[in-house]
C-alpha positions, 0 to 999 in steps of 0.5 A, spaced: 796 395 197 800 399 202 803 395 208 799 394 214 803 398 219 798 399 224 796 392 225 789 393 223 784 389 218 786 391 211 779 393 210 780 398 216 782 404 211 774 404 209 771 404 216 772 411 219 770 408 226 774 403 231 770 397 232 769 395 239 773 391 243 767 386 244 766 385 237 773 384 235 773 379 240 767 376 238 768 377 230 775 375 230 776 367 229 784 367 229 784 362 235 779 357 231 782 358 224 789 358 226 790 350 225 788 352 217 795 355 217 798 350 213 792 349 208 792 357 207 800 357 205 799 351 201 793 354 197 796 361 197 803 358 193 799 355 188 795 361 187 801 365 186 804 360 181 798 360 177 798 368 177 806 367 174 804 362 169 798 367 167 803 372 166 799 376 172 806 377 176 813 376 174 818 371 176 821 375 181 815 377 185 813 369 185 819 367 188 819 372 193 812 371 195 813 363 195 820 364 199 816 368 204 810 363 205 815 357 206 818 361 211 812 363 215 810 356 215 816 354 218 816 359 223 809 357 225 811 350 226 817 352 230 812 356 234 816 362 233 810 366 229 807 372 233 800 371 232 796 378 232 788 377 234 787 384 231 788 381 225 782 377 225 784 371 222 790 366 220 789 369 213 790 376 215 796 374 220 800 370 214 799 376 209 801 381 214 807 377 216 809 376 208 809 384 208 814 384 214 818 379 210 818 382 203 815 388 203 810 392 198 810 386 193 806 381 198 800 385 196 800 381 189 798 375 193 791 377 193 790 378 186 784 375 183 782 372 190 778 374 195 778 372 203 771 368 201 774 363 196 781 363 200 777 361 206 773 356 203 779 353 199 783 352 205 777 349 209 776 344 204 783 342 203 783 341 211 776 337 211 779 332 206 785 331 210 780 330 216 775 326 213 781 321 210 784 321 217 777 319 220 776 313 215 783 311 216 781 310 224 775 307 222 779 301 218 782 300 225 776 300 229 773 295 224 779 291 224 779 290 232 772 288 232 774 283 227 779 280 231 774 279 237 769 276 232 774 271 230 775 269 237 768 268 238 765 265 232 762 259 237 761 263 243 753 263 244 749 268 247 742 270 247 740 275 242 736 281 245 729 284 243 727 289 248 733 287 252 729 281 253 732 274 251 730 273 244 734 267 240 740 264 241 746 268 237 754 268 236 757 273 240 761 274 233 755 275 230 753 281 235 760 284 234 759 284 226 753 288 226 757 294 229 762 292 223 756 294 218 755 300 222 762 303 221 762 301 214 756 305 213 760 311 216 766 309 212 761 310 206 758 316 208 765 319 209 768 317 202 761 320 199 763 326 202 770 327 199 766 327 192 763 334 194 769 336 197 773 335 191 770 341 187 775 347 187 773 354 190 779 358 188 778 363 183 771 365 184 773 371 188 768 374 192 762 372 189 762 374 181 769 371 179 774 375 176 776 379 170 783 377 171 785 371 166 786 366 171 787 358 170 782 355 175 784 348 172 791 349 174 789 350 181 784 345 181 790 340 179 795 342 183 791 342 189 788 335 188 781 337 187 777 333 181 774 340 178 773 347 179 766 349 182 761 351 177 757 357 180 761 363 183 755 365 188 754 358 190 761 357 191 762 362 196 755 361 200 755 353 200 756 349 206 753 343 204 760 339 205 760 342 212 753 339 213 755 332 210 761 332 215 757 334 221 752 329 219 757 323 218 760 325 224 753 325 228 751 318 225 758 315 227 757 318 234 751 314 234 754 308 233 760 309 238 754 311 243 750 304 242 756 300 242 758 303 248 752 302 251 752 295 250 758 294 253 756 298 259 750 293 260 754 287 258 759 289 263 754 290 269 753 286 275 746 284 273 749 281 266 756 280 267 757 278 260 764 281 259 769 284 263 773 290 262 781 291 263 783 295 269 786 299 263 779 302 261 776 303 268 776 308 274 775 307 281 770 311 286 772 316 291 768 313 296 767 305 295 773 301 294 770 296 291 768 299 285 771 299 277 766 303 273 766 303 265 767 311 265 771 311 258 764 308 255 760 313 259 764 318 256 763 316 249 756 315 250 755 322 253 760 326 248 755 324 242 750 330 244 756 335 242 756 332 235 748 333 234 749 340 237 754 342 232 750 339 226 743 342 229 747 349 229 750 349 222 743 347 220 740 353 223 745 358 221 744 356 214 736 355 214 735 363 213 741 365 209 740 368 202 746 368 197 751 369 198 757 370 203 755 372 210 759 373 217 754 367 220 758 362 216 764 364 220 761 359 225 762 353 220 770 352 222 769 351 230 763 346 229 767 342 224 773 342 228 769 340 235 766 335 231 772 332 228 776 332 235 771 329 238 770 323 233 777 322 233 778 322 240 772 317 241 774 312 236 781 312 239 778 311 246 773 306 243 779 302 240 783 302 246 776 299 249 776 294 244 783 291 245 782 291 253 775 287 254 774 279 255 768 275 254 765 271 260 763 265 255 760 261 261 756 267 263 753 268 256 751 260 255 748 261 262 744 267 260 742 263 253 739 258 257 734 262 260 727 265 257 726 259 252 729 262 247 729 256 242 721 257 242 721 260 235 726 254 233 720 249 235 715 253 231 719 253 225 720 245 226 712 244 226 712 248 220 717 244 216 715 237 219 708 237 220 706 242 215 703 247 219 701 254 218 706 258 222 700 261 226 698 254 228 705 252 230 706 259 234 700 257 238 702 250 239 709 252 241 706 258 246 702 252 249 708 248 250 712 254 253 706 255 258 706 248 260 714 248 261 714 255 265 708 253 269 712 247 271 719 250 272 722 246 266 726 248 261 724 245 254 729 240 253 727 238 260 720 236 258 718 229 257 716 227 250 709 224 253 708 231 256 709 235 249 705 230 246 699 231 250 699 238 247 702 236 240 701 229 239 704 229 232 711 231 235 716 225 237 723 225 240 726 228 234 724 235 236 729 235 242 734 237 237 731 244 236 732 245 243 740 245 243 742 252 242 748 251 237 743 247 233 739 253 233 744 258 231 747 253 226 740 252 223 740 260 221 743 259 214 740 264 210 744 270 208 746 274 213 744 269 219 748 267 225 750 260 223 757 259 224 759 258 217 756 264 215 759 268 220 766 265 218 765 267 211 763 274 213 769 275 217 773 273 211 769 278 206 770 284 211 778 282 212 778 282 204 774 289 204 779 292 209 
């Protein structure tokens, strides 16, 4: 391999015509993939160490290449590296600089390696780190939710279905629903690490190599679990990209849902929570306004994650084996989703630390809408041995009477109740108490205070 003196792609010696400037701009990926520089150097160093171990290069060449790669890494970190967009991507930029530093022997770095397996190796290493970073931030998110839940075990609010008051619940129980969602997100990301832990390095362009390489050595050094089994599948596989983009999309849904919840609860109509001035913005014309813009940002950004996932699915659905230029789109889509998800989680954590609960308003709203009606029906089943459907009908009659007379259930007289259901007595009034209703839900996963305290301890133990 000769030194690349003309700042041209290495494959240019085979091509007689100069590429159009537009294609160079569109086909190059340097501005996107230069964030892979550290992973590229890490994998390249391990590759040349393997070549030396297998006696494919000598000790002197190996040391010169490793020295050159470490110097390039320092140059990039210190922002002294001159990136050249004519060289397509970060991989060729690093290789070109290596030629400048150590001369002709830089050409040995690509022995038994193609850019196909080089790129996917770098990408997998980066994505493993990114996935672990997301998991770490998710743990912080879960912990912040648990802190709020722990303070609000006995905070009573209405649970909603169809955004209508349904049954009384603990506010902590509502919050723990999101712990469940984010825990599932963690499981998805952790599961993705299994697929990411197969080492692509050494499959070359698509068929493997005739050189006597040791893929188990590079697998161990690069902290993969095992080498990939099929060279053709390896260079065309982007399932791990879909996995990450799907996991990011699912997590974004959960972020968007809690954001929407907080927007509704913070509205003047509900007024169930208040947002600190740290996490609101003002209006350009209305001096009184405090808008939940960060929450709306979280809700709005979710569509970007969906778009990135759908783009990757569309790219892959019509590709035969093995490598095609279409696959170059994968990194930009992943980087966008990662950056967006990371930023969204950081913003969400800031919000979770800067809101307060309007407990009085929650209790007021819980007293609207006959939300202990189901408790009354259940009481008839237990105490009167009625089939539930009969109990339901009798309860509905009592609700209709109370509504017509503009009374709450606990404001009814026992004589009024007995006119509708003669078998009931004054003991029934206990089921109209909100706290009684909540604490009666002792089934596993229910909203009773005892259950919630147990679940908080369990979640903290898992963290």
